[in-house]
NUBA-744423 format. One record per atom (N, C-alpha, C, O): atom name; x, y, z; chain. Coordinates in steps of 0.2 Angstrom, whole numbers, plus 5000, padded with zeros to 4 digits. Each point is the difference from the previous one (the first is absolute). Layout:
BEGIN
+------+------+-------+------+-------+
: atom : east : north :   up : chain :
+------+------+-------+------+-------+
:   CA :    X :     Y :    Z :     A :
...
+------+------+-------+------+-------+
end
This chain:
BEGIN
+------+------+-------+------+-------+
: atom : east : north :   up : chain :
+------+------+-------+------+-------+
:    N : 4810 :  5679 : 4906 :     A :
:   CA : 4996 :  4996 : 4996 :     A :
:    C : 4999 :  5003 : 4993 :     A :
:    O : 5000 :  5006 : 4999 :     A :
:    N : 5001 :  4990 : 4996 :     A :
:   CA : 5000 :  5002 : 4993 :     A :
:    C : 4993 :  5001 : 4997 :     A :
:    O : 4996 :  4996 : 5003 :     A :
:    N : 5003 :  5008 : 4992 :     A :
:   CA : 4994 :  5000 : 4997 :     A :
:    C : 4999 :  4993 : 4996 :     A :
:    O : 5004 :  4997 : 4997 :     A :
:    N : 4989 :  5001 : 5002 :     A :
:   CA : 4999 :  4995 : 4996 :     A :
:    C : 4997 :  5001 : 4994 :     A :
:    O : 4995 :  5004 : 4999 :     A :
:    N : 5008 :  4994 : 4994 :     A :
:   CA : 4997 :  5002 : 4995 :     A :
:    C : 4994 :  4996 : 4998 :     A :
:    O : 5001 :  4994 : 5000 :     A :
:    N : 4993 :  5009 : 4997 :     A :
:   CA : 4995 :  4996 : 4997 :     A :
:    C : 4998 :  5002 : 4994 :     A :
:    O : 5003 :  5005 : 4998 :     A :
:    N : 4993 :  4991 : 4998 :     A :
:   CA : 4998 :  5001 : 4994 :     A :
:    C : 4993 :  4999 : 4998 :     A :
:    O : 4997 :  4995 : 5002 :     A :
:    N : 4999 :  5010 : 4995 :     A :
:   CA : 4994 :  5000 : 4999 :     A :
:    C : 4999 :  5000 : 4992 :     A :
:    O : 5001 :  5004 : 4996 :     A :
:    N : 4996 :  4990 : 5002 :     A :
:   CA : 4999 :  4998 : 4992 :     A :
:    C : 4992 :  5001 : 4999 :     A :
:    O : 4996 :  4997 : 5003 :     A :
:    N : 5002 :  5007 : 4993 :     A :
:   CA : 4993 :  5001 : 4998 :     A :
:    C : 4998 :  4997 : 4994 :     A :
:    O : 5004 :  5000 : 4995 :     A :
:    N : 4991 :  4997 : 5006 :     A :
:   CA : 4996 :  4996 : 4994 :     A :
:    C : 5001 :  5004 : 4993 :     A :
:    O : 5002 :  4997 : 4995 :     A :
:    N : 4996 :  5009 : 5006 :     A :
:   CA : 4999 :  5003 : 4992 :     A :
:    C : 5006 :  5004 : 4999 :     A :
:    O : 5001 :  5005 : 4996 :     A :
:    N : 5005 :  4993 : 5008 :     A :
:   CA : 5007 :  5003 : 4998 :     A :
:    C : 5003 :  5004 : 5005 :     A :
:    O : 4996 :  5004 : 5004 :     A :
:    N : 5010 :  4996 : 4997 :     A :
:   CA : 5003 :  5005 : 5004 :     A :
:    C : 5003 :  4995 : 5007 :     A :
:    O : 4996 :  4997 : 5003 :     A :
:    N : 5010 :  5006 : 4998 :     A :
:   CA : 5003 :  4996 : 5006 :     A :
:    C : 5003 :  5006 : 5004 :     A :
:    O : 5004 :  5004 : 4998 :     A :
:    N : 4994 :  4996 : 5009 :     A :
:   CA : 5002 :  5005 : 5005 :     A :
:    C : 5005 :  4997 : 5004 :     A :
:    O : 4998 :  4995 : 5003 :     A :
:    N : 5007 :  5009 : 5000 :     A :
:   CA : 5004 :  4997 : 5005 :     A :
:    C : 4999 :  5004 : 5006 :     A :
:    O : 4999 :  5006 : 4999 :     A :
:    N : 5002 :  4992 : 5006 :     A :
:   CA : 5000 :  5004 : 5007 :     A :
:    C : 5004 :  4997 : 5005 :     A :
:    O : 5003 :  4995 : 4999 :     A :
:    N : 4997 :  5008 : 5006 :     A :
:   CA : 5004 :  4998 : 5006 :     A :
:    C : 4996 :  5000 : 5007 :     A :
:    O : 4997 :  5005 : 5001 :     A :
:    N : 5003 :  4990 : 5003 :     A :
:   CA : 4997 :  4999 : 5006 :     A :
:    C : 5005 :  5001 : 5005 :     A :
:    O : 5005 :  4997 : 4999 :     A :
:    N : 4994 :  5008 : 5006 :     A :
:   CA : 5005 :  5002 : 5005 :     A :
:    C : 4998 :  4997 : 5006 :     A :
:    O : 4996 :  5003 : 5003 :     A :
:    N : 5008 :  4992 : 5000 :     A :
:   CA : 4998 :  4997 : 5006 :     A :
:    C : 5002 :  5004 : 5007 :     A :
:    O : 4999 :  4999 : 5005 :     A :
:    N : 5004 :  5007 : 4993 :     A :
:   CA : 5002 :  5005 : 5005 :     A :
:    C : 4994 :  5003 : 5002 :     A :
:    O : 5000 :  5003 : 5005 :     A :
:    N : 4996 :  4999 : 4990 :     A :
:   CA : 4994 :  5004 : 5002 :     A :
:    C : 4994 :  4996 : 5003 :     A :
:    O : 4996 :  5002 : 5004 :     A :
:    N : 5003 :  4992 : 4993 :     A :
:   CA : 4995 :  4996 : 5003 :     A :
:    C : 5002 :  4992 : 5000 :     A :
:    O : 4998 :  4996 : 4995 :     A :
:    N : 5006 :  5002 : 5010 :     A :
:   CA : 5003 :  4994 : 5000 :     A :
:    C : 4996 :  4994 : 5000 :     A :
:    O : 5001 :  4996 : 4996 :     A :
:    N : 4994 :  5004 : 5008 :     A :
:   CA : 4995 :  4994 : 5001 :     A :
:    C : 4995 :  5000 : 4994 :     A :
:    O : 4998 :  4994 : 4998 :     A :
:    N : 5001 :  5012 : 4999 :     A :
:   CA : 4995 :  5000 : 4994 :     A :
:    C : 5005 :  4997 : 4994 :     A :
:    O : 4997 :  4996 : 4997 :     A :
:    N : 5008 :  5006 : 5002 :     A :
:   CA : 5004 :  4998 : 4995 :     A :
:    C : 5002 :  4992 : 4999 :     A :
:    O : 5000 :  4996 : 4995 :     A :
:    N : 5001 :  5002 : 5011 :     A :
:   CA : 5002 :  4993 : 5002 :     A :
:    C : 4993 :  4996 : 4998 :     A :
:    O : 5001 :  4995 : 4997 :     A :
:    N : 4994 :  5008 : 5005 :     A :
:   CA : 4993 :  4995 : 4998 :     A :
:    C : 4999 :  5000 : 4992 :     A :
:    O : 4998 :  4995 : 4997 :     A :
:    N : 5003 :  5011 : 5001 :     A :
:   CA : 4999 :  5001 : 4992 :     A :
:    C : 5004 :  4996 : 4996 :     A :
:    O : 4998 :  4996 : 4996 :     A :
:    N : 5008 :  5004 : 5006 :     A :
:   CA : 5006 :  4996 : 4996 :     A :
:    C : 4998 :  4992 : 5001 :     A :
:    O : 5002 :  4996 : 4995 :     A :
:    N : 4996 :  5002 : 5011 :     A :
:   CA : 4998 :  4993 : 5000 :     A :
:    C : 4995 :  4997 : 4996 :     A :
:    O : 5000 :  4994 : 4999 :     A :
:    N : 4996 :  5011 : 4998 :     A :
:   CA : 4994 :  4997 : 4996 :     A :
:    C : 5001 :  5001 : 4992 :     A :
:    O : 4997 :  4998 : 4996 :     A :
:    N : 5009 :  5006 : 5003 :     A :
:   CA : 5002 :  5001 : 4993 :     A :
:    C : 5003 :  4993 : 4997 :     A :
:    O : 5004 :  4997 : 5003 :     A :
:    N : 4994 :  5001 : 4990 :     A :
:   CA : 4997 :  5004 : 4995 :     A :
:    C : 4992 :  4999 : 5001 :     A :
:    O : 4998 :  4995 : 5003 :     A :
:    N : 4998 :  5010 : 4994 :     A :
:   CA : 4994 :  5000 : 5001 :     A :
:    C : 4997 :  5003 : 4993 :     A :
:    O : 5003 :  5004 : 4997 :     A :
:    N : 4991 :  4994 : 5000 :     A :
:   CA : 4997 :  5002 : 4994 :     A :
:    C : 4993 :  5001 : 5001 :     A :
:    O : 4996 :  4996 : 5002 :     A :
:    N : 5002 :  5010 : 4997 :     A :
:   CA : 4993 :  5002 : 5003 :     A :
:    C : 4998 :  5006 : 4996 :     A :
:    O : 5004 :  5003 : 4996 :     A :
:    N : 4990 :  4999 : 5004 :     A :
:   CA : 4997 :  5005 : 4997 :     A :
:    C : 5001 :  5007 : 5004 :     A :
:    O : 4999 :  5001 : 5006 :     A :
:    N : 5004 :  5004 : 4989 :     A :
:   CA : 5001 :  5006 : 5002 :     A :
:    C : 4995 :  5005 : 4999 :     A :
:    O : 4998 :  5000 : 4994 :     A :
:    N : 5000 :  5004 : 5010 :     A :
:   CA : 4994 :  5005 : 4998 :     A :
:    C : 5003 :  5007 : 5002 :     A :
:    O : 5005 :  5001 : 5003 :     A :
:    N : 4991 :  5004 : 4994 :     A :
:   CA : 5001 :  5007 : 5001 :     A :
:    C : 4997 :  5001 : 5007 :     A :
:    O : 4994 :  4999 : 5001 :     A :
:    N : 5009 :  5004 : 5003 :     A :
:   CA : 4998 :  5002 : 5007 :     A :
:    C : 4996 :  5007 : 5000 :     A :
:    O : 5003 :  5005 : 5003 :     A :
:    N : 4992 :  4995 : 4994 :     A :
:   CA : 4996 :  5007 : 4999 :     A :
:    C : 4999 :  5003 : 5006 :     A :
:    O : 5001 :  5007 : 5000 :     A :
:    N : 4998 :  4990 : 5005 :     A :
:   CA : 4998 :  5004 : 5006 :     A :
:    C : 5006 :  5002 : 5004 :     A :
:    O : 5000 :  5005 : 5004 :     A :
:    N : 5006 :  4993 : 4993 :     A :
:   CA : 5006 :  5002 : 5004 :     A :
:    C : 5005 :  5004 : 4994 :     A :
:    O : 5006 :  5002 : 5002 :     A :
:    N : 4991 :  5000 : 4993 :     A :
:   CA : 5003 :  5004 : 4995 :     A :
:    C : 5004 :  4996 : 4995 :     A :
:    O : 4999 :  4995 : 4998 :     A :
:    N : 5007 :  5008 : 5000 :     A :
:   CA : 5004 :  4997 : 4995 :     A :
:    C : 5004 :  4994 : 5003 :     A :
:    O : 5006 :  5001 : 5001 :     A :
:    N : 4991 :  4994 : 5000 :     A :
:   CA : 5003 :  4994 : 5003 :     A :
:    C : 4997 :  4994 : 4997 :     A :
:    O : 4994 :  4999 : 4998 :     A :
:    N : 5011 :  4996 : 5001 :     A :
:   CA : 4998 :  4993 : 4998 :     A :
:    C : 5001 :  4995 : 5005 :     A :
:    O : 5006 :  4999 : 5002 :     A :
:    N : 4989 :  4998 : 5000 :     A :
:   CA : 5000 :  4995 : 5006 :     A :
:    C : 4999 :  4992 : 4997 :     A :
:    O : 4997 :  4999 : 4995 :     A :
:    N : 5005 :  4997 : 5009 :     A :
:   CA : 4999 :  4993 : 4999 :     A :
:    C : 5000 :  4996 : 5007 :     A :
:    O : 5004 :  5001 : 5004 :     A :
:    N : 4991 :  4994 : 4996 :     A :
:   CA : 5000 :  4996 : 5007 :     A :
:    C : 5006 :  4996 : 5001 :     A :
:    O : 5004 :  4998 : 4996 :     A :
:    N : 4996 :  5001 : 5010 :     A :
:   CA : 5006 :  4996 : 5003 :     A :
:    C : 4998 :  4996 : 5005 :     A :
:    O : 4995 :  5003 : 5003 :     A :
:    N : 5007 :  4992 : 4999 :     A :
:   CA : 4999 :  4996 : 5006 :     A :
:    C : 5006 :  4997 : 5004 :     A :
:    O : 5003 :  4995 : 4998 :     A :
:    N : 4999 :  5009 : 5007 :     A :
:   CA : 5006 :  4998 : 5004 :     A :
:    C : 4999 :  4995 : 5005 :     A :
:    O : 4994 :  4998 : 5000 :     A :
:    N : 5010 :  4999 : 5002 :     A :
:   CA : 5000 :  4994 : 5004 :     A :
:    C : 4998 :  5002 : 5007 :     A :
:    O : 4996 :  4996 : 5003 :     A :
:    N : 5006 :  5010 : 4999 :     A :
:   CA : 4997 :  5003 : 5007 :     A :
:    C : 5000 :  5007 : 4999 :     A :
:    O : 5004 :  5003 : 4997 :     A :
:    N : 4991 :  5000 : 5005 :     A :
:   CA : 4998 :  5007 : 4999 :     A :
:    C : 5006 :  5006 : 5003 :     A :
:    O : 5000 :  5001 : 5006 :     A :
:    N : 5004 :  5002 : 4990 :     A :
:   CA : 5004 :  5004 : 5003 :     A :
:    C : 4998 :  5006 : 5003 :     A :
:    O : 4994 :  5002 : 4999 :     A :
:    N : 5009 :  5000 : 5006 :     A :
:   CA : 4998 :  5007 : 5004 :     A :
:    C : 5000 :  5006 : 4995 :     A :
:    O : 5003 :  5000 : 4995 :     A :
:    N : 4994 :  5005 : 5008 :     A :
:   CA : 5001 :  5007 : 4996 :     A :
:    C : 5006 :  5002 : 5001 :     A :
:    O : 5003 :  5001 : 5006 :     A :
:    N : 5001 :  5000 : 4989 :     A :
:   CA : 5007 :  5003 : 5000 :     A :
:    C : 5001 :  5005 : 4996 :     A :
:    O : 4997 :  4999 : 4994 :     A :
:    N : 5007 :  5007 : 5007 :     A :
:   CA : 5002 :  5005 : 4995 :     A :
:    C : 4993 :  5002 : 4997 :     A :
:    O : 4999 :  5001 : 4994 :     A :
:    N : 4996 :  5001 : 5010 :     A :
:   CA : 4993 :  5001 : 4998 :     A :
:    C : 4999 :  5008 : 4998 :     A :
:    O : 5003 :  5004 : 5003 :     A :
:    N : 4993 :  4996 : 4992 :     A :
:   CA : 4999 :  5008 : 4998 :     A :
:    C : 4993 :  5000 : 4997 :     A :
:    O : 4998 :  4995 : 4998 :     A :
:    N : 4999 :  5011 : 5002 :     A :
:   CA : 4995 :  5001 : 4997 :     A :
:    C : 5001 :  5004 : 4993 :     A :
:    O : 4995 :  5002 : 4997 :     A :
:    N : 5012 :  4999 : 5001 :     A :
:   CA : 5001 :  5004 : 4994 :     A :
:    C : 5005 :  4996 : 4998 :     A :
:    O : 5005 :  4998 : 5003 :     A :
:    N : 4994 :  5001 : 4990 :     A :
:   CA : 5006 :  4996 : 4996 :     A :
:    C : 5003 :  5004 : 4995 :     A :
:    O : 4997 :  5004 : 4998 :     A :
:    N : 5008 :  4995 : 5000 :     A :
:   CA : 5004 :  5003 : 4995 :     A :
:    C : 5001 :  4996 : 4994 :     A :
:    O : 4999 :  4994 : 5001 :     A :
:    N : 5001 :  5008 : 4993 :     A :
:   CA : 5001 :  4998 : 4993 :     A :
:    C : 5005 :  4996 : 5001 :     A :
:    O : 5006 :  5002 : 5003 :     A :
:    N : 4994 :  4991 : 4995 :     A :
:   CA : 5005 :  4994 : 5000 :     A :
:    C : 4999 :  4996 : 5005 :     A :
:    O : 5004 :  4995 : 5000 :     A :
:    N : 4992 :  5007 : 5006 :     A :
:   CA : 5000 :  4995 : 5005 :     A :
:    C : 4997 :  4994 : 5000 :     A :
:    O : 4994 :  5000 : 4997 :     A :
:    N : 5008 :  4995 : 5006 :     A :
:   CA : 4996 :  4994 : 5000 :     A :
:    C : 4998 :  4999 : 5008 :     A :
:    O : 5003 :  5001 : 5004 :     A :
:    N : 4991 :  4997 : 4996 :     A :
:   CA : 4996 :  4999 : 5006 :     A :
:    C : 4997 :  4994 : 5002 :     A :
:    O : 4999 :  4996 : 4995 :     A :
:    N : 5001 :  5002 : 5011 :     A :
:   CA : 4996 :  4995 : 5002 :     A :
:    C : 4994 :  5003 : 5004 :     A :
:    O : 5001 :  5005 : 5003 :     A :
:    N : 4994 :  4991 : 4996 :     A :
:   CA : 4994 :  5004 : 5004 :     A :
:    C : 4996 :  4994 : 5002 :     A :
:    O : 5000 :  4995 : 4997 :     A :
:    N : 4995 :  5005 : 5009 :     A :
:   CA : 4995 :  4995 : 5002 :     A :
:    C : 4996 :  5004 : 5005 :     A :
:    O : 5003 :  5005 : 5003 :     A :
:    N : 4991 :  4994 : 4998 :     A :
:   CA : 4996 :  5003 : 5005 :     A :
:    C : 5004 :  4998 : 5008 :     A :
:    O : 4999 :  4995 : 5002 :     A :
:    N : 5004 :  5010 : 5000 :     A :
:   CA : 5004 :  4998 : 5007 :     A :
:    C : 4996 :  4999 : 5005 :     A :
:    O : 5003 :  4997 : 5005 :     A :
:    N : 4990 :  5005 : 4995 :     A :
:   CA : 4997 :  4999 : 5006 :     A :
:    C : 4995 :  4993 : 4999 :     A :
:    O : 4997 :  4998 : 5004 :     A :
:    N : 5004 :  4999 : 4990 :     A :
:   CA : 4996 :  4993 : 4999 :     A :
:    C : 5004 :  4995 : 4999 :     A :
:    O : 5006 :  5000 : 4998 :     A :
:    N : 4991 :  4994 : 5003 :     A :
:   CA : 5003 :  4994 : 4999 :     A :
:    C : 4998 :  4995 : 4993 :     A :
:    O : 5002 :  4994 : 4999 :     A :
:    N : 4992 :  5009 : 4998 :     A :
:   CA : 4998 :  4997 : 4994 :     A :
:    C : 4998 :  5006 : 4994 :     A :
:    O : 4999 :  5006 : 5001 :     A :
:    N : 5001 :  4991 : 4993 :     A :
:   CA : 4999 :  5006 : 4996 :     A :
:    C : 4993 :  5002 : 4999 :     A :
:    O : 4995 :  4996 : 5001 :     A :
:    N : 5004 :  5010 : 4996 :     A :
:   CA : 4992 :  5003 : 5000 :     A :
:    C : 4998 :  4997 : 4994 :     A :
:    O : 5004 :  4998 : 4995 :     A :
:    N : 4989 :  5001 : 5004 :     A :
:   CA : 4996 :  4997 : 4995 :     A :
:    C : 5002 :  5003 : 4994 :     A :
:    O : 5001 :  4996 : 4995 :     A :
:    N : 5000 :  5010 : 5004 :     A :
:   CA : 5002 :  5003 : 4993 :     A :
:    C : 5007 :  4999 : 4998 :     A :
:    O : 5002 :  5003 : 4994 :     A :
:    N : 5002 :  4994 : 5010 :     A :
:   CA : 5007 :  5000 : 4997 :     A :
:    C : 5002 :  4994 : 4998 :     A :
:    O : 4997 :  4995 : 5002 :     A :
:    N : 5008 :  5004 : 4993 :     A :
:   CA : 5001 :  4993 : 4997 :     A :
:    C : 5005 :  4996 : 5005 :     A :
:    O : 5001 :  4994 : 5000 :     A :
:    N : 5003 :  5011 : 5004 :     A :
:   CA : 5006 :  4997 : 5004 :     A :
:    C : 4999 :  5004 : 5007 :     A :
:    O : 4998 :  5006 : 5000 :     A :
:    N : 5005 :  4991 : 5005 :     A :
:   CA : 5001 :  5003 : 5006 :     A :
:    C : 5005 :  5005 : 5001 :     A :
:    O : 5000 :  5005 : 5003 :     A :
:    N : 5007 :  4992 : 4993 :     A :
:   CA : 5006 :  5004 : 5000 :     A :
:    C : 5001 :  5002 : 4992 :     A :
:    O : 4998 :  4996 : 4996 :     A :
:    N : 5005 :  5010 : 5004 :     A :
:   CA : 5002 :  5002 : 4993 :     A :
:    C : 5007 :  5003 : 5000 :     A :
:    O : 5002 :  5003 : 5005 :     A :
:    N : 5002 :  4998 : 4989 :     A :
:   CA : 5005 :  5003 : 4998 :     A :
:    C : 4998 :  5005 : 4995 :     A :
:    O : 4996 :  4998 : 4997 :     A :
:    N : 5008 :  5008 : 5002 :     A :
:   CA : 4998 :  5005 : 4996 :     A :
:    C : 5006 :  5003 : 4998 :     A :
:    O : 5005 :  5000 : 5004 :     A :
:    N : 4995 :  5003 : 4990 :     A :
:   CA : 5005 :  5005 : 4998 :     A :
:    C : 4996 :  5006 : 4998 :     A :
:    O : 4994 :  5000 : 4997 :     A :
:    N : 5010 :  5006 : 5005 :     A :
:   CA : 4996 :  5007 : 4997 :     A :
:    C : 5004 :  5003 : 4995 :     A :
:    O : 5006 :  5001 : 5001 :     A :
:    N : 4990 :  5002 : 4994 :     A :
:   CA : 5003 :  5003 : 4995 :     A :
:    C : 4998 :  5007 : 5000 :     A :
:    O : 4999 :  5003 : 4995 :     A :
:    N : 5000 :  5000 : 5011 :     A :
:   CA : 4998 :  5007 : 5002 :     A :
:    C : 5000 :  5000 : 5008 :     A :
:    O : 4998 :  4995 : 5003 :     A :
:    N : 5004 :  5011 : 4999 :     A :
:   CA : 4999 :  5001 : 5007 :     A :
:    C : 4992 :  5001 : 5002 :     A :
:    O : 4996 :  5003 : 4996 :     A :
:    N : 5003 :  4993 : 5010 :     A :
:   CA : 4993 :  5000 : 5001 :     A :
:    C : 4999 :  5000 : 5008 :     A :
:    O : 5004 :  4998 : 5003 :     A :
:    N : 4989 :  5003 : 4999 :     A :
:   CA : 4998 :  4999 : 5007 :     A :
:    C : 4995 :  4995 : 5000 :     A :
:    O : 4994 :  5001 : 5001 :     A :
:    N : 5008 :  4993 : 4998 :     A :
:   CA : 4995 :  4994 : 5000 :     A :
:    C : 4994 :  5000 : 5004 :     A :
:    O : 5002 :  5000 : 5006 :     A :
:    N : 4992 :  4999 : 4992 :     A :
:   CA : 4994 :  5000 : 5004 :     A :
:    C : 4996 :  4994 : 4997 :     A :
:    O : 5001 :  4998 : 4995 :     A :
:    N : 4994 :  5000 : 5009 :     A :
:   CA : 4994 :  4996 : 4999 :     A :
:    C : 4994 :  5003 : 5002 :     A :
:    O : 5000 :  5006 : 5002 :     A :
:    N : 4994 :  4990 : 4997 :     A :
:   CA : 4994 :  5003 : 5001 :     A :
:    C : 5000 :  5002 : 5007 :     A :
:    O : 4996 :  5004 : 5002 :     A :
:    N : 5007 :  4993 : 5003 :     A :
:   CA : 4999 :  5000 : 5006 :     A :
:    C : 5006 :  5005 : 5004 :     A :
:    O : 5001 :  5001 : 5006 :     A :
:    N : 5003 :  5002 : 4989 :     A :
:   CA : 5005 :  5005 : 5003 :     A :
:    C : 5007 :  4999 : 4997 :     A :
:    O : 5001 :  4996 : 4995 :     A :
:    N : 5003 :  5007 : 5007 :     A :
:   CA : 5008 :  5000 : 4999 :     A :
:    C : 5002 :  4993 : 5001 :     A :
:    O : 4998 :  4996 : 5004 :     A :
:    N : 5007 :  5002 : 4992 :     A :
:   CA : 5004 :  4994 : 5001 :     A :
:    C : 5007 :  5001 : 5003 :     A :
:    O : 5004 :  5004 : 4998 :     A :
:    N : 4997 :  4991 : 5006 :     A :
:   CA : 5008 :  5000 : 5002 :     A :
:    C : 5004 :  4994 : 4997 :     A :
:    O : 4998 :  4994 : 5000 :     A :
:    N : 5006 :  5007 : 4996 :     A :
:   CA : 5004 :  4995 : 4996 :     A :
:    C : 5007 :  4999 : 5003 :     A :
:    O : 5003 :  5005 : 5003 :     A :
:    N : 5000 :  4990 : 4996 :     A :
:   CA : 5007 :  4999 : 5002 :     A :
:    C : 5004 :  5001 : 4993 :     A :
:    O : 4999 :  4997 : 4995 :     A :
:    N : 5006 :  5007 : 5006 :     A :
:   CA : 5004 :  5001 : 4993 :     A :
:    C : 5006 :  4995 : 5001 :     A :
:    O : 5003 :  5000 : 5006 :     A :
:    N : 4998 :  4996 : 4989 :     A :
:   CA : 5004 :  4995 : 5002 :     A :
:    C : 5005 :  4999 : 4994 :     A :
:    O : 5004 :  4996 : 5000 :     A :
:    N : 4996 :  5009 : 4994 :     A :
:   CA : 5005 :  5000 : 4995 :     A :
:    C : 4999 :  5006 : 4995 :     A :
:    O : 4996 :  5004 : 5002 :     A :
:    N : 5007 :  4995 : 4993 :     A :
:   CA : 4999 :  5005 : 4994 :     A :
:    C : 5001 :  4997 : 4993 :     A :
:    O : 5004 :  4995 : 4999 :     A :
:    N : 4992 :  5008 : 4997 :     A :
:   CA : 5002 :  4997 : 4993 :     A :
:    C : 5006 :  5004 : 4997 :     A :
:    O : 5001 :  5006 : 5003 :     A :
:    N : 5003 :  4991 : 4993 :     A :
:   CA : 5006 :  5004 : 4998 :     A :
:    C : 4998 :  5007 : 4996 :     A :
:    O : 4996 :  5000 : 4996 :     A :
:    N : 5007 :  5005 : 5006 :     A :
:   CA : 5000 :  5007 : 4997 :     A :
:    C : 5000 :  4999 : 4992 :     A :
:    O : 4996 :  5003 : 4997 :     A :
:    N : 5009 :  4994 : 5001 :     A :
:   CA : 5001 :  5000 : 4993 :     A :
:    C : 4994 :  4997 : 4996 :     A :
:    O : 5000 :  5001 : 4994 :     A :
:    N : 4995 :  4997 : 5009 :     A :
:   CA : 4995 :  4996 : 4997 :     A :
:    C : 4993 :  5005 : 5001 :     A :
:    O : 4994 :  4998 : 4999 :     A :
:    N : 5007 :  5008 : 5002 :     A :
:   CA : 4994 :  5005 : 5001 :     A :
:    C : 4995 :  4999 : 4994 :     A :
:    O : 4994 :  5000 : 5002 :     A :
:    N : 5008 :  5001 : 4992 :     A :
:   CA : 4996 :  5000 : 4995 :     A :
:    C : 4996 :  4994 : 4999 :     A :
:    O : 4994 :  5000 : 4999 :     A :
:    N : 5010 :  4994 : 5001 :     A :
:   CA : 4997 :  4994 : 4999 :     A :
:    C : 4994 :  4999 : 5006 :     A :
:    O : 4995 :  4997 : 4998 :     A :
:    N : 5007 :  5005 : 5008 :     A :
:   CA : 4995 :  4999 : 5006 :     A :
:    C : 4994 :  5003 : 4999 :     A :
:    O : 4995 :  4998 : 5001 :     A :
:    N : 5006 :  5009 : 4996 :     A :
:   CA : 4994 :  5004 : 4999 :     A :
:    C : 4996 :  4996 : 4994 :     A :
:    O : 4994 :  5000 : 5001 :     A :
:    N : 5010 :  4998 : 4994 :     A :
:   CA : 4996 :  4997 : 4994 :     A :
:    C : 4996 :  4994 : 5003 :     A :
:    O : 4994 :  4998 : 4997 :     A :
:    N : 5008 :  4998 : 5007 :     A :
:   CA : 4997 :  4994 : 5002 :     A :
:    C : 4994 :  5002 : 5005 :     A :
:    O : 4995 :  4997 : 5000 :     A :
:    N : 5007 :  5008 : 5005 :     A :
:   CA : 4995 :  5002 : 5004 :     A :
:    C : 4994 :  5003 : 4996 :     A :
:    O : 4994 :  4998 : 5002 :     A :
:    N : 5007 :  5006 : 4993 :     A :
:   CA : 4995 :  5003 : 4996 :     A :
:    C : 4996 :  4994 : 4996 :     A :
:    O : 4994 :  5000 : 5000 :     A :
:    N : 5010 :  4995 : 4997 :     A :
:   CA : 4997 :  4995 : 4996 :     A :
:    C : 4995 :  4996 : 5004 :     A :
:    O : 4994 :  4998 : 4998 :     A :
:    N : 5008 :  5000 : 5009 :     A :
:   CA : 4995 :  4997 : 5004 :     A :
:    C : 4994 :  5004 : 5002 :     A :
:    O : 4995 :  4997 : 5001 :     A :
:    N : 5006 :  5009 : 5000 :     A :
:   CA : 4995 :  5005 : 5002 :     A :
:    C : 4994 :  5000 : 4994 :     A :
:    O : 4994 :  5000 : 5000 :     A :
:    N : 5009 :  5000 : 4994 :     A :
:   CA : 4995 :  5002 : 4994 :     A :
:    C : 4998 :  4993 : 4997 :     A :
:    O : 4995 :  5000 : 4997 :     A :
:    N : 5009 :  4995 : 5004 :     A :
:   CA : 4998 :  4993 : 4996 :     A :
:    C : 4998 :  4994 : 5004 :     A :
:    O : 4999 :  4995 : 4998 :     A :
:    N : 5002 :  5007 : 5009 :     A :
:   CA : 4998 :  4995 : 5005 :     A :
:    C : 5005 :  4996 : 5003 :     A :
:    O : 5006 :  5001 : 4998 :     A :
:    N : 4993 :  4995 : 5006 :     A :
:   CA : 5005 :  4996 : 5003 :     A :
:    C : 5004 :  4995 : 4996 :     A :
:    O : 4998 :  5000 : 4994 :     A :
:    N : 5007 :  4997 : 5008 :     A :
:   CA : 5005 :  4996 : 4996 :     A :
:    C : 5004 :  4996 : 5005 :     A :
:    O : 5002 :  5003 : 5005 :     A :
:    N : 4999 :  4991 : 4993 :     A :
:   CA : 5005 :  4997 : 5005 :     A :
:    C : 5007 :  5002 : 5000 :     A :
:    O : 5003 :  5003 : 4996 :     A :
:    N : 5000 :  4996 : 5010 :     A :
:   CA : 5007 :  5002 : 5002 :     A :
:    C : 5003 :  4995 : 5003 :     A :
:    O : 4997 :  4996 : 5004 :     A :
:    N : 5009 :  5002 : 4994 :     A :
:   CA : 5005 :  4996 : 5004 :     A :
:    C : 5005 :  5003 : 5004 :     A :
:    O : 5004 :  5003 : 4997 :     A :
:    N : 4995 :  4996 : 5009 :     A :
:   CA : 5004 :  5004 : 5004 :     A :
:    C : 5006 :  4995 : 5003 :     A :
:    O : 4998 :  4995 : 5004 :     A :
:    N : 5008 :  5006 : 4995 :     A :
:   CA : 5006 :  4995 : 5003 :     A :
:    C : 5005 :  5004 : 5002 :     A :
:    O : 5001 :  5006 : 4999 :     A :
:    N : 5004 :  4990 : 5003 :     A :
:   CA : 5006 :  5003 : 5002 :     A :
:    C : 5004 :  5000 : 4993 :     A :
:    O : 4999 :  4995 : 4996 :     A :
:    N : 5006 :  5009 : 5003 :     A :
:   CA : 5003 :  5002 : 4994 :     A :
:    C : 5008 :  4997 : 5001 :     A :
:    O : 5004 :  5001 : 4995 :     A :
+------+------+-------+------+-------+
end
């Protein structure tokens, strides 16, 4: 299988490119690709560290694949509460995608999170990725359009 190139276009400027890797999480990547393109609000994932996340709604909930409790800088992840079938009251969506601009051990108020790593942001975009991450953290949420590139 080959990697699938995606594009993240941010409302206040900047386009990041990344790759989804079907070999690492085939069912998850398949479900994510089916619902692209999407345009949605991206937020700082403060409880998870240096990460930017946005909601997504797949057609069928993918299983936990390539799961980890520690993410690396550049990782693109998929998350949902694996033991639930509906969103929690405080969350805007039941499923989410995220990218990390720093290595982290993601957690939430009820403990560590388990995320499926499904891809990576292109390494040569490190500076722009950090700039967008810091901007959303300091200035607040902004719209992102996630599409195939």
